[in-house]
C-alpha positions in Angstrom: -15.4 6.2 -8.4 -18.6 4.6 -7.1 -18.7 3.8 -3.7 -15.8 5.7 -2.6 -16.7 9.6 -2.3 -15.3 10.8 0.9 -12.0 12.6 1.4 -9.8 11.3 4.2 -9.7 14.0 7.3 -6.3 12.7 8.3 -4.3 12.5 5.3 -6.6 14.4 2.7 -6.6 11.4 0.2 -9.3 12.0 -2.3 -10.4 9.4 -4.1 -12.6 11.0 -6.4 -9.4 12.6 -7.9 -7.8 9.3 -9.4 -9.3 7.2 -12.2 -8.8 3.8 -12.5 -6.2 3.7 -15.1 -4.2 5.8 -12.7 -4.1 3.3 -9.6 -0.9 1.6 -10.6 1.1 4.8 -11.6 -0.1 6.2 -8.1 1.1 3.1 -6.4 4.7 3.4 -8.0 4.6 7.1 -7.4 4.0 6.6 -4.0 6.6 3.8 -3.7 9.0 6.3 -5.0 8.0 8.6 -2.3 8.6 5.7 0.7 12.3 5.3 -1.2 12.8 9.0 -0.4 11.8 9.1 3.1 13.8 6.2 3.8 16.7 7.8 2.1 16.3 11.1 4.2 15.4 9.2 7.5 18.8 7.3 6.7 20.9 10.0 6.1 19.6 12.1 9.1 20.2 9.0 11.7 16.3 9.2 12.3 16.1 6.7 15.2 12.3 6.2 13.9 13.7 4.5 10.8 14.0 1.3 12.1 12.8 1.6 15.6 9.2 2.1 17.0 8.8 5.7 18.5 6.1 4.4 20.8 4.8 0.9 21.2 1.9 1.3 19.3 3.6 3.2 16.4 5.4 1.5 13.5 8.8 2.3 12.4 9.5 3.8 8.9 10.6 0.5 8.0 7.8 -1.7 9.6 5.4 0.9 7.6 7.1 0.4 4.5 7.1 -3.4 4.8 3.4 -3.4 5.3 2.8 -1.3 2.4 5.1 -3.6 0.4 2.7 -6.6 1.4 -0.5 -4.3 0.4 1.0 -3.5 -3.1 1.5 -7.5 -3.5 -2.1 -8.0 -2.5 -3.0 -5.9 -5.0 -1.2 -8.1 -7.4 -2.9 -10.8 -6.1 -6.0 -9.7 -6.5 -5.4 -8.7 -10.2 -4.7 -12.5 -10.7 -7.5 -14.1 -9.0 -10.3 -11.6 -10.2 -12.5 -13.3 -12.3 -15.7 -11.9 -14.0 -17.9 -15.1 -13.4 -16.5 -16.2 -10.1 -16.2 -14.7 -6.5 -12.6 -15.3 -5.9 -11.9 -15.4 -2.2 -9.0 -13.2 -0.8 -8.4 -12.7 3.0 -6.8 -10.0 4.6 -4.2 -10.4 7.5 -3.8 -8.6 11.0 -1.5 -5.9 10.0 0.0 -5.6 13.5 0.4 -9.3 13.8 2.1 -9.0 10.2 4.2 -6.4 10.9 5.3 -8.0 14.3 6.2 -11.4 12.7 8.2 -9.8 9.3 10.6 -8.4 11.4 11.3 -5.4 9.0 13.2 -3.5 11.3 16.0 -5.9 10.6 15.9 -5.2 6.9 18.8 -2.6 5.6 17.1 0.6 4.4 18.5 0.2 1.0 17.2 -3.0 0.8 13.9 -2.0 1.8 14.2 0.7 -0.9 14.7 -1.8 -3.5 11.7 -3.8 -2.0 9.1 -1.2 -2.2 10.2 0.0 -5.5 9.7 -3.5 -6.9 6.5 -3.9 -5.4 5.3 -0.6 -6.7 6.4 -1.6 -10.2 4.9 -5.0 -10.2 1.5 -3.6 -8.7 1.5 -1.1 -11.6 2.4 -3.9 -14.2 -0.6 -6.1 -12.5 -3.1 -3.2 -12.9 -2.0 -2.0 -16.5 -2.8 -5.8 -17.4 -6.5 -5.3 -16.6 -9.1 -4.0 -18.8 -11.3 -0.9 -17.5 -14.6 -3.6 -17.0 -12.0 -5.7 -14.6 -12.6 -2.8 -11.7 -16.2 -4.0 -11.4 -15.4 -7.8 -10.9 -16.4 -8.7 -7.5 -14.1 -10.6 -5.1 -14.8 -12.0 -1.6 -12.7 -10.2 0.9 -12.8 -11.5 4.3 -16.2 -13.4 3.1 -17.7 -10.1 2.1 -18.3 -9.2 -1.8 -16.2 -6.0 -3.3 -15.2 -4.9 -6.4 -11.7 -5.0 -7.6 -11.6 -1.2 -7.9 -12.9 -0.4 -4.7 -10.3 -2.7 -2.8 -7.5 -1.4 -5.0 -8.6 2.4 -4.2 -8.7 1.3 -0.5 -5.0 0.1 -0.9 -4.0 2.9 -2.6 -5.3 5.3 -0.1 -3.6 3.2 2.8 -0.4 3.6 1.0 -1.1 7.3 0.7 -1.8 7.6 4.5 1.1 5.6 5.6 3.3 7.9 3.4 2.0 10.8 5.4 2.8 8.7 8.7 6.4 8.1 7.9 7.0 11.5 6.7 5.9 12.9 10.0 7.9 10.2 11.6 11.2 11.5 9.4 10.5 14.9 10.1 13.1 16.7 12.3 
């Protein structure tokens, strides 16, 4: 993928190993991974499921809610991307969003269903695009960026946070 070549040293995500036509299926695969971690953490009574292990580390439900938001952003980007116009999209402060969303108050099974639905919706939104759409440029926080690059960044973030919650859920 043009513009994305480095393997993440923390989570080992390699953007070169994923083609544009696999971004949607990868988001759904990751969503299913979140469901599994939530189920395991719930069954084991993991305290990090709904409580932050430290003030600067989100709970498993908070990470999952954040990723649900990311998946919604993928759908929004797919809807507004246009080959002839720089459609604007603005990011949010993740910590502020998570603090205000109260994801820790969501029942684990509900959060599992929500992340699965979000994964399916993101996959569907991406499947509706032709391959040329990934080159369309959006104005992300005022900076031009191709839809494909933004989507890969969101897949990376989802992959990274799945690693984070897997570690939180480990006994």
